[in-house]
C-alpha positions as CSV (number, residue, x, y, z in Angstrom):
1,M,10.6,-38.7,-8.7
2,T,7.7,-38.9,-6.1
3,E,4.3,-38.7,-7.8
4,N,2.4,-35.4,-7.2
5,K,-0.4,-36.3,-5.2
6,F,-2.4,-33.1,-5.7
7,S,-1.6,-32.0,-9.3
8,T,-4.7,-34.1,-10.5
9,I,-7.2,-32.1,-8.6
10,L,-5.7,-28.5,-8.5
11,D,-5.2,-25.6,-10.7
12,I,-1.3,-26.1,-11.0
13,N,-1.1,-22.2,-11.2
14,K,-2.9,-21.7,-7.6
15,L,-0.6,-21.6,-4.8
16,M,-1.6,-22.5,-1.2
17,T,-1.0,-18.8,-0.3
18,D,-3.6,-17.8,-2.7
19,Y,-6.2,-19.4,-0.4
20,F,-5.0,-17.6,2.6
21,P,-8.2,-16.3,4.3
22,F,-6.9,-12.7,5.5
23,D,-5.3,-9.7,3.9
24,S,-2.0,-10.0,5.5
25,F,0.3,-12.7,7.0
26,R,1.7,-13.0,10.5
27,Q,5.2,-13.4,11.1
28,Y,6.1,-16.9,9.9
29,Q,2.7,-17.7,8.5
30,K,3.6,-17.4,4.7
31,E,6.9,-19.1,5.0
32,T,5.1,-22.1,6.8
33,I,2.5,-22.3,4.4
34,E,4.7,-22.2,1.5
35,D,7.0,-25.1,3.2
36,I,3.6,-27.2,3.6
37,E,3.0,-27.0,0.1
38,K,6.2,-27.9,-0.9
39,S,6.2,-30.9,1.2
40,L,3.0,-32.2,0.0
41,Q,4.0,-31.6,-3.6
42,N,7.0,-33.6,-2.9
43,G,5.0,-36.5,-1.9
44,I,5.6,-36.2,1.9
45,K,2.5,-38.0,3.6
46,D,2.9,-36.6,7.0
47,V,3.8,-33.0,7.8
48,N,4.1,-31.9,11.4
49,I,4.0,-28.0,12.4
50,E,4.8,-26.9,15.8
51,M,3.8,-23.2,16.0
52,P,3.2,-21.3,19.3
53,T,0.1,-19.9,20.5
54,G,-1.0,-16.8,18.7
55,S,0.8,-17.8,15.5
56,G,-2.2,-18.3,13.4
57,K,-2.4,-22.0,12.9
58,S,-6.1,-22.2,12.2
59,A,-5.7,-19.7,9.1
60,I,-2.9,-22.1,8.0
61,A,-5.3,-25.1,8.2
62,V,-7.9,-23.4,6.3
63,S,-5.4,-22.5,3.7
64,A,-4.1,-25.9,3.3
65,G,-7.7,-27.5,3.4
66,L,-9.0,-25.1,0.6
67,W,-6.0,-25.5,-1.4
68,S,-6.8,-29.5,-1.5
69,E,-10.2,-29.0,-2.1
70,N,-10.9,-32.1,-0.4
71,A,-10.1,-32.1,3.2
72,Y,-11.3,-32.8,6.8
73,C,-10.1,-30.5,9.6
74,L,-10.4,-31.9,13.1
75,T,-10.0,-30.2,16.3
76,S,-10.1,-31.1,19.9
77,Q,-12.9,-29.1,21.5
78,K,-16.4,-27.7,20.4
79,I,-14.9,-24.2,21.5
80,L,-12.3,-24.4,18.9
81,Q,-14.9,-25.4,16.4
82,D,-16.9,-22.0,17.2
83,Q,-13.4,-20.2,16.6
84,Y,-13.3,-21.5,13.1
85,V,-17.1,-20.8,12.5
86,R,-16.6,-17.1,13.5
87,D,-13.4,-16.7,11.5
88,F,-13.9,-18.7,8.2
89,T,-17.2,-20.4,7.3
90,E,-19.1,-17.1,6.1
91,N,-17.0,-16.7,3.0
92,Y,-15.4,-20.1,2.5
93,D,-16.4,-23.7,1.8
94,V,-15.8,-24.7,5.3
95,A,-18.5,-26.8,6.7
96,V,-18.8,-27.1,10.4
97,L,-20.4,-30.4,11.8
98,K,-21.2,-31.3,15.3
99,G,-23.4,-33.9,17.2
100,R,-27.1,-34.3,17.2
101,G,-27.4,-32.5,20.4
102,N,-26.3,-29.2,18.9
103,Y,-29.0,-28.8,16.5
104,E,-32.7,-27.7,17.3
105,C,-35.3,-30.1,16.1
106,T,-37.6,-28.8,13.9
107,F,-40.5,-31.3,14.5
108,L,-40.4,-30.7,18.3
109,G,-39.5,-27.1,18.3
110,D,-37.1,-25.2,20.5
111,P,-35.6,-26.0,22.8
112,A,-35.7,-29.5,21.8
113,K,-32.4,-30.8,20.0
114,C,-32.0,-33.2,17.2
115,D,-30.8,-36.1,19.6
116,E,-34.3,-36.1,21.2
117,C,-36.1,-36.6,17.9
118,Y,-37.7,-39.9,17.1
119,E,-39.1,-42.3,14.3
120,P,-41.0,-41.8,12.4
121,A,-40.9,-38.1,13.0
122,K,-37.3,-38.3,11.9
123,K,-37.9,-39.9,8.7
124,S,-40.5,-37.1,8.0
125,C,-37.9,-34.1,8.7
126,I,-35.5,-36.0,6.5
127,A,-37.8,-36.5,3.6
128,Q,-38.9,-32.8,3.9
129,G,-35.2,-31.5,4.3
130,S,-36.0,-30.1,7.5
131,C,-33.7,-31.7,9.8
132,L,-30.8,-29.4,10.7
133,Y,-28.5,-31.9,11.7
134,R,-29.1,-34.2,8.6
135,N,-28.5,-31.1,6.4
136,A,-25.6,-30.0,8.1
137,K,-24.2,-33.5,7.6
138,L,-24.8,-33.5,3.9
139,R,-23.0,-30.1,3.8
140,A,-20.2,-31.4,5.5
141,S,-20.0,-34.5,3.2
142,M,-19.9,-32.2,0.1
143,S,-17.8,-29.4,1.3
144,K,-14.2,-28.9,0.1
145,V,-13.4,-28.5,4.1
146,A,-15.3,-30.5,6.6
147,L,-14.5,-29.3,10.1
148,M,-15.4,-31.7,13.2
149,N,-14.2,-32.3,16.6
150,Y,-12.2,-35.4,17.3
151,S,-14.7,-37.1,19.5
152,Y,-17.6,-36.8,16.9
153,F,-15.4,-37.5,13.9
154,L,-14.3,-41.0,15.6
155,N,-17.8,-41.9,16.5
156,V,-19.8,-41.0,13.1
157,T,-17.0,-42.7,11.0
158,D,-17.4,-46.0,13.2
159,C,-21.1,-45.5,12.7
160,D,-21.6,-44.4,9.2
161,P,-23.8,-46.9,7.3
162,Q,-24.5,-44.3,4.6
163,K,-20.6,-44.0,4.0
164,L,-21.0,-40.1,3.8
165,F,-17.4,-39.6,5.1
166,K,-15.0,-41.3,2.9
167,P,-11.3,-40.9,2.9
168,R,-10.2,-37.4,1.4
169,K,-7.1,-36.0,-0.2
170,L,-6.0,-34.4,3.0
171,I,-6.7,-34.5,6.8
172,I,-5.6,-31.6,9.0
173,F,-5.2,-32.3,12.8
174,D,-5.5,-29.3,15.0
175,E,-4.1,-29.5,18.4
176,A,-2.5,-32.6,17.3
177,H,-0.5,-33.2,20.6
178,S,-3.9,-34.5,21.8
179,L,-4.3,-37.2,19.3
180,E,-3.1,-40.0,21.4
181,N,-5.4,-39.2,24.3
182,E,-8.4,-38.7,22.0
183,L,-7.9,-42.2,20.4
184,M,-7.4,-43.6,23.9
185,G,-10.7,-42.1,25.1
186,Q,-12.4,-43.9,22.1
187,I,-11.0,-47.2,22.8
188,E,-10.8,-47.7,26.7
189,F,-13.8,-49.1,28.5
190,L,-14.7,-50.2,31.8
191,L,-17.0,-53.3,33.1
192,S,-19.0,-51.7,35.7
193,E,-21.4,-53.6,38.0
194,F,-23.2,-50.3,38.8
195,N,-23.5,-49.3,35.0
196,F,-24.5,-52.8,34.1
197,K,-27.3,-52.8,36.6
198,R,-28.5,-49.3,35.4
199,L,-28.6,-50.5,31.7
200,G,-30.8,-53.6,32.9
201,Y,-28.1,-56.3,33.0
202,I,-27.6,-57.8,36.2
203,V,-24.3,-59.3,36.7
204,N,-21.3,-59.7,39.1
205,V,-18.0,-58.6,37.5
206,P,-15.4,-61.2,38.6
207,T,-12.2,-60.7,40.0
208,L,-9.9,-62.0,37.7
209,S,-6.1,-62.5,37.3
210,S,-5.4,-62.5,33.6
211,L,-6.6,-60.9,30.4
212,S,-7.1,-64.0,28.9
213,E,-9.6,-65.0,31.7
214,Y,-11.4,-61.3,31.0
215,H,-11.6,-62.2,27.4
216,A,-13.1,-65.5,27.8
217,W,-15.9,-63.7,30.3
218,M,-16.6,-61.1,28.0
219,H,-17.0,-63.7,25.0
220,E,-19.6,-65.7,27.2
221,H,-21.8,-62.2,27.7
222,M,-21.4,-60.7,24.1
223,D,-24.5,-62.6,22.8
224,K,-26.9,-61.8,26.1
225,L,-25.6,-58.3,25.6
226,N,-26.6,-58.0,22.0
227,E,-30.0,-59.3,22.8
228,L,-30.3,-56.7,25.5
229,L,-29.4,-54.1,22.9
230,K,-32.0,-55.4,20.4
231,Q,-34.5,-55.2,23.1
232,K,-33.9,-51.7,24.2
233,N,-34.1,-50.6,20.4
234,K,-37.3,-52.6,20.0
235,E,-38.7,-50.5,23.2
236,I,-37.7,-47.3,21.7
237,D,-39.5,-48.2,18.4
238,E,-42.6,-49.0,20.4
239,I,-42.5,-45.9,22.4
240,N,-41.9,-43.7,19.5
241,R,-44.8,-45.2,17.7
242,Y,-46.9,-44.4,20.7
243,R,-45.9,-40.8,21.1
244,V,-46.0,-39.8,17.5
245,N,-49.7,-39.6,17.8
246,L,-49.8,-37.6,21.0
247,D,-50.1,-33.7,21.2
248,K,-46.9,-32.3,21.6
249,T,-47.9,-29.8,24.1
250,S,-49.5,-32.4,26.4
251,K,-48.0,-33.5,29.8
252,Q,-48.4,-37.2,28.6
253,F,-46.1,-36.3,25.6
254,K,-43.4,-34.7,27.8
255,K,-43.5,-37.7,30.1
256,V,-43.2,-40.2,27.3
257,S,-40.5,-38.2,25.6
258,K,-38.3,-38.1,29.1
259,E,-38.9,-41.7,29.3
260,A,-37.6,-42.2,25.5
261,T,-34.7,-39.9,26.1
262,E,-33.5,-42.1,28.9
263,L,-34.0,-45.2,27.0
264,I,-32.1,-44.0,24.0
265,E,-29.1,-42.9,26.1
266,K,-29.1,-46.3,27.9
267,S,-29.0,-47.9,24.3
268,Q,-26.3,-45.6,22.9
269,E,-24.1,-46.4,26.3
270,L,-24.8,-50.2,25.8
271,D,-23.9,-49.9,22.1
272,R,-20.7,-48.1,22.8
273,L,-19.7,-50.7,25.5
274,Y,-20.5,-53.7,23.1
275,R,-18.4,-52.2,20.3
276,R,-15.5,-51.6,22.5
277,M,-15.7,-55.0,24.3
278,N,-15.6,-56.6,20.6
279,V,-12.4,-54.3,19.9
280,F,-10.7,-56.0,22.9
281,I,-12.0,-59.4,22.1
282,S,-10.7,-59.1,18.5
283,T,-7.5,-57.4,19.3
284,L,-6.1,-59.2,22.3
285,D,-3.7,-61.4,20.4
286,T,-2.0,-58.3,18.5
287,V,-2.3,-55.6,20.9
288,E,-1.0,-55.3,24.7
289,W,-3.7,-54.4,26.8
290,V,-3.8,-53.5,30.7
291,F,-6.6,-53.7,33.3
292,T,-7.2,-52.3,36.8
293,I,-9.7,-53.6,39.3
294,E,-11.5,-50.7,41.3
295,K,-14.1,-50.2,43.8
296,T,-16.5,-47.3,43.6
297,D,-18.2,-45.1,46.1
298,K,-21.4,-46.1,44.7
299,K,-22.3,-49.1,47.3
300,Q,-18.7,-50.6,46.6
301,Y,-19.6,-51.8,43.2
302,K,-16.7,-53.3,41.3
303,R,-15.6,-52.1,37.9
304,V,-12.5,-53.1,36.0
305,V,-11.1,-50.5,33.5
306,F,-9.3,-51.6,30.2
307,K,-6.8,-49.7,28.1
308,P,-4.4,-50.8,25.3
309,L,-1.0,-50.0,26.2
310,T,-0.4,-47.8,23.4
311,V,-3.0,-46.6,20.3
312,D,-0.3,-46.6,17.4
313,K,-2.0,-49.8,16.1
314,F,-5.5,-48.2,16.2
315,A,-4.4,-44.9,14.7
316,E,-4.5,-45.9,11.0
317,Q,-7.9,-47.4,10.9
318,S,-9.6,-44.9,13.0
319,L,-7.9,-41.6,12.0
320,L,-5.1,-41.5,9.5
321,R,-6.6,-43.4,6.7
322,F,-9.0,-40.7,6.1
323,G,-6.4,-38.5,4.6
324,S,-3.9,-39.5,1.7
325,S,-1.9,-36.8,3.3
326,R,-1.8,-35.5,6.8
327,I,-0.9,-32.2,8.6
328,Y,-0.5,-32.0,12.2
329,L,-0.8,-28.7,14.0
330,S,0.1,-28.0,17.5
331,A,2.2,-25.6,19.8
332,T,3.6,-28.5,21.4
333,I,4.7,-31.5,19.2
334,L,7.9,-31.1,21.0
335,D,9.6,-34.4,20.1
336,K,9.2,-35.6,16.6
337,G,10.3,-39.2,17.4
338,S,7.8,-39.5,20.2
339,F,5.1,-38.0,18.5
340,C,5.5,-40.2,15.5
341,K,5.8,-43.3,17.5
342,S,2.7,-42.9,19.4
343,L,0.5,-42.8,16.2
344,G,2.7,-45.3,14.2
345,I,3.9,-42.7,11.8
346,Q,7.0,-43.2,9.8
347,E,9.5,-40.8,11.5
348,D,12.2,-41.0,8.8
349,T,9.7,-39.9,6.0
350,A,7.7,-37.4,8.0
351,K,8.4,-33.7,7.6
352,F,8.9,-31.4,10.8
353,I,8.5,-27.6,10.8
354,R,9.0,-25.6,13.9
355,T,8.5,-21.8,14.2
356,P,9.7,-19.1,16.7
357,S,7.3,-17.2,19.0
358,T,6.7,-13.8,18.3
359,F,6.0,-13.2,22.1
360,P,8.8,-11.2,23.7
361,A,10.3,-13.4,26.4
362,K,10.5,-10.4,28.8
363,N,6.7,-10.2,29.0
364,R,6.4,-13.8,30.0
365,P,9.1,-14.7,32.5
366,I,9.5,-18.0,34.2
367,I,10.3,-17.7,37.7
368,F,11.9,-20.5,39.8
369,T,11.0,-20.1,43.6
370,N,12.6,-23.3,44.7
371,T,9.9,-23.5,47.2
372,G,10.4,-27.6,47.8
373,Y,10.8,-30.8,46.2
374,M,7.5,-32.3,45.2
375,N,8.6,-36.0,44.6
376,L,7.0,-38.8,46.4
377,K,9.5,-38.6,49.0
378,E,9.4,-34.8,49.9
379,I,5.9,-33.6,49.2
380,D,4.5,-33.9,52.7
381,N,7.4,-31.7,54.0
382,T,7.0,-29.4,51.1
383,L,3.2,-28.9,51.1
384,P,3.3,-26.4,54.0
385,K,5.9,-24.3,52.2
386,I,3.7,-24.4,49.1
387,V,0.8,-22.9,51.1
388,N,3.1,-20.2,52.5
389,D,4.3,-19.0,49.1
390,V,0.7,-19.1,47.6
391,K,-0.2,-16.8,50.5
392,K,2.7,-14.5,49.5
393,A,1.8,-14.6,45.7
394,L,-1.7,-13.7,46.7
395,D,-0.6,-10.7,48.6
396,Y,1.7,-9.5,45.9
397,H,-0.8,-10.0,43.2
398,R,-3.4,-8.7,45.4
399,T,-5.2,-6.9,42.3
400,E,-4.8,-9.4,39.7
401,K,-6.6,-12.7,38.7
402,G,-4.4,-15.7,38.6
403,L,-4.4,-19.5,37.8
404,I,-2.8,-22.0,40.0
405,H,-1.8,-25.5,38.2
406,C,-1.8,-27.9,41.3
407,N,-1.4,-31.2,39.2
408,S,-3.8,-33.2,41.5
409,Y,-6.9,-33.0,43.7
410,K,-4.8,-33.9,46.5
411,I,-2.7,-30.9,46.3
412,A,-5.7,-28.6,45.7
413,K,-7.5,-30.1,48.7
414,Y,-4.3,-29.4,51.0
415,I,-4.4,-25.8,49.7
416,E,-8.0,-25.2,50.3
417,E,-7.7,-26.7,53.9
418,N,-4.7,-24.5,54.7
419,C,-5.1,-21.3,52.7
420,W,-8.3,-19.5,53.7
421,N,-8.8,-16.7,51.3
422,D,-12.0,-15.7,49.6
423,R,-10.2,-15.0,46.4
424,L,-9.5,-18.8,45.8
425,I,-11.8,-20.7,43.5
426,F,-11.7,-24.6,43.7
427,H,-13.4,-27.3,41.9
428,D,-14.0,-31.0,41.8
429,S,-14.4,-33.3,38.8
430,G,-18.0,-32.4,38.6
431,S,-17.7,-28.6,38.9
432,R,-14.8,-27.8,36.7
433,E,-17.0,-25.8,34.1
434,S,-19.1,-23.9,36.6
435,A,-16.0,-23.0,38.5
436,L,-14.3,-21.9,35.4
437,Q,-17.3,-19.7,34.3
438,R,-17.3,-18.3,37.7
439,F,-13.7,-17.2,37.4
440,I,-13.9,-15.7,34.0
441,E,-17.1,-13.7,34.8
442,S,-15.8,-12.2,38.0
443,D,-14.7,-8.7,38.1
444,E,-12.7,-9.4,41.4
445,P,-9.1,-10.6,41.5
446,K,-10.1,-14.1,41.8
447,V,-7.5,-17.0,41.6
448,L,-8.6,-20.4,40.1
449,I,-7.1,-23.4,41.5
450,S,-7.2,-26.6,39.3
451,P,-5.3,-29.7,38.4
452,S,-6.9,-30.0,35.0
453,M,-6.9,-26.7,33.2
454,T,-3.7,-27.3,31.3
455,E,-5.3,-27.1,27.9
456,G,-7.9,-25.5,25.9
457,L,-8.0,-22.3,28.2
458,D,-7.5,-18.9,27.0
459,L,-6.9,-16.5,29.8
460,K,-6.0,-13.5,27.8
461,G,-5.3,-10.0,29.1
462,D,-6.5,-9.3,32.6
463,L,-8.3,-12.7,32.9
464,A,-4.9,-14.0,34.3
465,R,-1.9,-12.0,34.9
466,W,0.0,-14.5,37.0
467,E,0.1,-18.4,37.2
468,I,1.8,-20.8,39.6
469,I,3.0,-24.4,38.3
470,V,3.1,-26.0,41.8
471,K,4.7,-29.3,40.7
472,I,6.4,-30.6,37.5
473,P,3.3,-32.5,35.9
474,Y,4.6,-36.1,35.5
475,P,1.8,-38.5,34.4
476,Y,0.2,-40.4,37.5
477,L,2.3,-43.6,38.0
478,G,-0.6,-44.9,39.9
479,D,-2.3,-45.6,36.4
480,K,-1.3,-49.1,35.4
481,Q,-1.2,-48.4,31.8
482,I,1.0,-45.2,32.5
483,S,3.3,-47.3,34.7
484,R,3.7,-50.0,32.2
485,R,4.4,-47.6,29.2
486,M,6.9,-45.6,31.2
487,K,9.0,-48.9,32.1
488,I,9.1,-49.9,28.3
489,D,9.4,-46.5,26.9
490,P,10.8,-43.7,29.5
491,D,11.1,-41.4,26.4
492,W,7.3,-41.3,26.1
493,Y,6.8,-40.4,29.8
494,V,9.3,-37.5,29.6
495,W,7.6,-36.3,26.6
496,Q,4.3,-36.3,28.0
497,T,5.5,-34.4,31.2
498,C,7.1,-31.7,28.7
499,L,3.9,-31.3,26.9
500,K,1.9,-30.9,30.0
501,L,4.5,-28.2,31.4
502,V,4.6,-26.3,28.3
503,Q,0.8,-26.5,27.7
504,S,0.3,-25.3,31.3
505,Y,2.8,-22.4,30.9
506,G,0.9,-21.1,27.7
507,R,-2.7,-20.6,29.3
508,I,-2.0,-16.9,30.4
509,F,0.0,-15.6,27.4
510,R,-2.2,-15.3,24.6
511,S,-0.8,-12.5,22.4
512,E,2.2,-10.5,21.5
513,N,1.1,-7.7,23.8
514,D,-0.1,-10.0,26.6
515,W,2.3,-10.0,29.7
516,G,2.3,-11.9,33.2
517,S,4.7,-13.9,35.3
518,A,4.8,-17.6,35.5
519,Y,6.0,-19.1,38.8
520,I,7.4,-22.9,39.2
521,F,7.4,-23.9,42.8
522,D,8.9,-27.4,42.5
523,S,12.7,-27.4,43.4
524,G,13.0,-30.2,41.0
525,A,12.0,-28.1,37.9
526,Q,15.3,-26.6,36.9
527,S,17.0,-29.9,36.8
528,F,14.2,-31.6,34.7
529,I,14.2,-28.6,32.3
530,G,17.9,-28.8,32.0
531,R,17.8,-32.6,31.1
532,N,15.3,-32.1,28.5
533,R,16.4,-28.9,26.8
534,D,16.6,-30.7,23.4
535,I,12.8,-31.3,23.0
536,L,11.6,-28.2,24.9
537,P,10.9,-25.3,22.3
538,K,13.5,-22.4,22.3
539,W,10.8,-19.9,23.2
540,F,9.9,-21.6,26.5
541,L,13.6,-21.7,27.3
542,D,13.9,-18.1,26.6
543,A,11.5,-17.2,29.0
544,M,13.9,-18.4,31.8
545,Q,17.2,-17.0,30.5
546,K,17.1,-13.9,32.8
547,Q,16.5,-16.0,35.9
548,R,18.0,-19.4,35.6
549,H,21.4,-18.6,37.4
550,I,19.9,-17.1,40.5
551,L,17.6,-18.1,43.0
552,I,14.4,-16.0,43.0
553,K,12.3,-15.5,45.9
554,I,12.0,-11.8,45.7
555,V,8.5,-11.5,44.4
556,L,7.0,-14.0,46.8
557,N,8.9,-12.2,50.0
558,H,6.3,-9.0,50.0
559,L,8.4,-6.9,47.5
560,K,5.6,-3.9,47.2
561,G,6.2,-0.9,45.1
562,V,9.3,-2.6,43.3
563,N,9.7,-1.6,39.5
564,Y,8.5,-4.9,37.8
565,A,10.7,-4.1,34.7
566,R,13.9,-3.9,36.8
567,Y,12.9,-7.2,38.5
568,S,11.8,-9.0,35.4
569,L,15.1,-8.3,33.8
570,G,17.0,-9.6,36.8
571,L,18.1,-6.3,38.2
572,L,17.0,-6.8,41.7
């Protein structure tokens, strides 16, 4: 019989449901919690739970964490941490920890943050117990459930000289479908002539033909980069010793503080680059890496991007080892095999739990318009038709806010140049957050057009009543790593496409009472979905049941005053 991993730390009379943070359960919550507990008690190390949006995954995570009495709970974004703070931290032993920049510096005063503090002032704050960031770290290290986002956790555990964050009995991964991307973001790096120059290291990044040549080049420069890093840290110490004696309200103090902040940022960036180069050097013999040589717009400086082909060999050391048992929560795990393979998890010993959606399918129909094929061969012929149908959708939904997923900035640019309508809000890579804020705060029926709003966006109720998925969101094959990965693992490529498709669809359907329409313009959508019905969730497929046997372009052809209920049921 498998050893019970939890019996030594728990009151055996306590059930996981006893730690549920609300008075009543939503549908499927109680059964899911009981299934998780049974799995963990039976020694199952990896438990994967796929629950649709609105199912109450956060409450399940807290129940499991409190039951274990020794857990990490990680999520993908600070906004989701804030949701946990709002719902759970007041009455439960759940401690939230964010990066230094989220805490006010008690020495410098508001609006300064802890990442602006400096030695020896920092030592004084810690000695007096007044450093808010340090106190938050200590609370998190001692709490039953320590809640962090992935980016912070990966960084703080990689540089944790005091070993505050040791492995725990349980680690819970919220938004677990993003784990592979989170890990990739912590490992990939670039050699940039522009960045090297900005950091004070003047060097020409060579154009080489092999990874082994780049390995040798990096090896030659590691000692020099390490010396530069030591030099910058010495400069930081010197500037801090100088400013500690200045009047904190003086202009000179503010000037020196600005210089120190810029120096610290450069030191941190150089440290990250040094550590990631070291990972590349130390793993090239055991991990397949790919590199891409690019030219930047900034004076045509060269840069070379390095990525591992997969992250499975890094997952254990960076994340998985921090929990004796692991729970993975997501609305879109979809394919157990691909998910486990991506993280190096043993599929045959992992548990997979999938629950139905409680959102009525009639309130969230998927409508195929067959506007045109969006593959490389046909896209130029289809784009004018896309613009035409966008105009029709704008007319039909003239009083409602909407979201258009366009999959690439190229498609967004074409719509912007050919569909002149002041309701439309566009953005580039630098204005994403401001565009989103403008869209959310507007009382007018604005429409947000974006290639990058497929996750982490909660457009509930009247924030968006309709959306368009212009193109099946295949990962970009112009990325060398993605292209190589697809060739050796085509199932991964399909899985990633399905993830993005289902995530895109879910942005506007956020509760049982929410309603709206999702239009898919790409004529290749139905065949793609048909080929992959086995990994797409039933609740997603249910939304297209009423429409899948007919070509629907009714709404987009200026149907005005039509009874929506009759339309949504396929009666028109």
